[in-house]
N, C-alpha and C positions, 0 to 999 in steps of 0.2 A: 122257274122263278123258284126263290127260296121259301119253304114251308113256314119260316118263323116270321115272313114279311106280312104285314097286315094288308090286306086290300084296299085300295086306295077308295075314298068316297067318291060319288058320282057327281058332286058339284064342284070338283078341282077346277082351278083356272089353267090356263095353258101353261103358265110358268110354273107352276107346282107341277104339272105333268111331266113337263120337259126336264126339270130340277129331281124329279124321282126317277127317270129313265137314265138319267147320266150317272145318278149314285148307284143305282143298281147295276148298270154296266161296268163302272170302275171297280164296284166290290168283287163281280164275277170275274174281273180279268186279274185278280191277285193269284199269287200261286198259293199252293196248299199249305206250305209252311207259314206264311203270313196269315193267313186265314186261321190256322190252328192257333196262333199266339195271339190272335185279336179275341177268339171265342174263350181262351183259357183266361184272359185278362177279363172280358166281359162276365165270366162265371165267378171270377173272386171277387171282383166289383159286387155283384148281387149278392153272393155270399156275405160280404161285410157288412153290406145295407142289412141283410136279415139279421145278422147277429147283434145290430146295434138298433134294432128296430124297437125294442123293448124300453130302451133308455129313454129318460126324460132329456129334453135339449137345456142347456144351461139357463137358468134363470136365479134372481136374487130370490132366496128363500122367504118364506112369508114369516118367519118369526124374526128375521133382522131387518124387514122393511121399516116396522114402526119404531125399533130401536134407532135405526139411523136417522129416521126423520126427526125423531126427539131431540137427538145429540145435534141435528142441523140446525134446529129451533133454537136450543138452547146457545149456540154459539154465535148464533145471529143477535140473540138478545143480550149477550154479554158485549158484543162489538158496537152494538147501537148504544148500550149503557156507558161503555168506555169512551166512545166517539161524542158523546154528548156534552155540550160545554158546560161548565160548571154553573150553577145556577146562582152562587153567590148567597149574600145574606138577604133575607126577607125585607122588603121595603116596609116602613110603617104606614100606617093609615093616613097619617097627617104629618107632614114636615113641619118642624119648627118656624122656619121662615115663611112658609105658607100661612100658617096659624097668625102669626105677626102681622103681615100684610093683609089678612082679613079683618082683623082687629083693628088696624089702621083705618082701612076703608070704612068699615061699620062706624066707627067714630063721626061726629060731625065736624071735628077740629081738623082743618089742613094740615099736610107737613110742613115742618118749620125749616126748610129749605134755605130761606134767605137768612137765617139768623146767624150762621156760621161765617159766612162770607158774602156780605151784600156787596163789596166794592167789586166783586169779580162778576156778579151778576149783572150790575150796572156796566161795567166794560164792555160785556158780552153784547149787551143789549144796544150799545152804542154802533154808531154806523162805521167808524174806524175798526172796529173787530170785525166787521162782515166786509171791508174792502171797499165799501161805499165810499162817495164824494161828501166831502166837507162837514 
């Protein structure tokens, strides 16, 4: 066995034991030149990993995060303000026609609807206008 190979734990399943045996057998059947190239590649990868171990992984710098959030909020506020339908002129508290109608109802006198065209109202009340008989 290879000294770099860790000893297998005792609680391995049959599948794990058989897989490990096949892997080790295939590694031992490699020629010396291929083994050397694989070992050199492994050592180069480990050295590259060790060289970059002190570097921080990429992340958004802390000082730019609040500025980006503020810019996004401002853009959203502007978009909502622009997309909002126009409010138009403010409506008065009491419209003139509403006031006139209220005054008419408050007075004890009835409206003088019949004074303008009394003949029309007589005709509308008749049975001939309603399509009735006689």
